[in-house]
Structures are given as C-alpha cells and as structure tokens.
C-alpha positions in Angstrom: -21.6 -4.0 5.3 -18.2 -5.5 6.0 -16.6 -4.6 2.7 -18.2 -0.9 3.0 -16.5 -1.0 6.5 -13.1 -2.0 5.1 -13.2 0.5 2.2 -14.6 3.6 3.8 -11.0 4.9 4.4 -10.8 4.6 8.2 -9.7 1.1 8.2 -6.0 1.2 7.3 -5.4 -2.5 6.6 -7.0 -2.8 3.0 -4.9 0.4 1.8 -1.8 -0.9 3.3 -2.1 -4.2 1.6 -3.1 -2.8 -1.8 -0.3 -0.2 -1.5 2.2 -3.1 -0.7 1.2 -5.3 -3.5 1.6 -2.5 -6.1 4.9 -1.5 -4.7 5.9 -5.2 -4.9 4.8 -5.3 -8.6 7.1 -2.5 -9.4 10.1 -3.2 -7.2 10.0 -6.9 -7.0 9.9 -6.8 -3.2 7.2 -5.3 -1.0 7.7 -2.8 1.9 6.4 -5.7 3.9 8.2 -8.9 3.0 5.1 -11.0 3.6 2.4 -9.7 1.5 0.0 -12.5 2.4 0.4 -11.9 6.2 0.2 -8.5 7.7 -0.7 -10.1 11.0 1.3 -11.1 14.2 3.2 -13.8 12.0 4.2 -11.4 9.3 7.4 -9.2 9.1 7.3 -5.7 10.1 7.3 -3.1 7.4 10.8 -1.7 6.3 9.5 1.9 5.9 6.1 2.2 7.8 5.7 5.8 7.2 6.1 5.4 3.4 3.4 2.4 3.4 1.1 4.5 5.5 1.5 7.4 3.1 0.9 5.3 -0.1 -2.3 3.8 1.7 -3.6 7.3 2.7 -2.9 8.5 -0.9 -4.9 5.6 -2.4 -7.8 6.4 -0.2 -7.5 10.2 -1.0 -7.7 9.5 -4.7 -10.7 7.6 -4.4 -9.2 3.9 -4.5 -7.7 4.7 -7.9 -5.0 2.2 -8.6 -4.0 4.2 -11.6 -3.1 7.1 -9.4 -1.1 5.1 -7.0 0.9 3.6 -9.8 1.6 7.0 -11.1 2.6 8.2 -7.7 5.1 5.4 -7.4 6.6 5.4 -11.0 6.9 9.2 -10.7 9.1 8.9 -7.5 12.9 9.3 -7.1 13.1 5.8 -5.7 11.5 4.2 -8.8 13.8 6.4 -11.2 16.9 5.0 -9.3 
C-alpha cells in the first residue's frame, strides 16, 4: 500500500529523487547536491522548477526512465 501511495503520481518526492539521480548520471552533479537527503538537512535544488518538470514528465510518461533519459539528452543543456 505504501509503495502504491508513493508511485501513484500524487506524491512528488519519488519522482524528484529519480529525476535528480538521472540528471546526476548525465551531468555528474544533481539538481539537488545531496541526492541521498531531500529532507531538512539536504541542500535546496538549484533549479526547483526544472526538477519539478522532470518529475512530472516521469510520472506522465508512466515512470519510463527511458523517456526521462531521452528528455534530458535531447535538451539544449545536455548538448552544451
């Protein structure tokens, strides 16, 4: 029941953590510098709107990591 609650698309934390990890994989540094701690002791995201957009895209695409990778590598930021 807890896993379904986390992945139903209404809880933003799981999508943000996954999106941050994928971003960190491609760029060497996450949008949140503390990928293991999104809580009060962690750092704030450098671009919270981007992180929220990536997380919402992940949920909208049915939690497809392949689609998230494609969105990132097809971006202007990645090409720079």
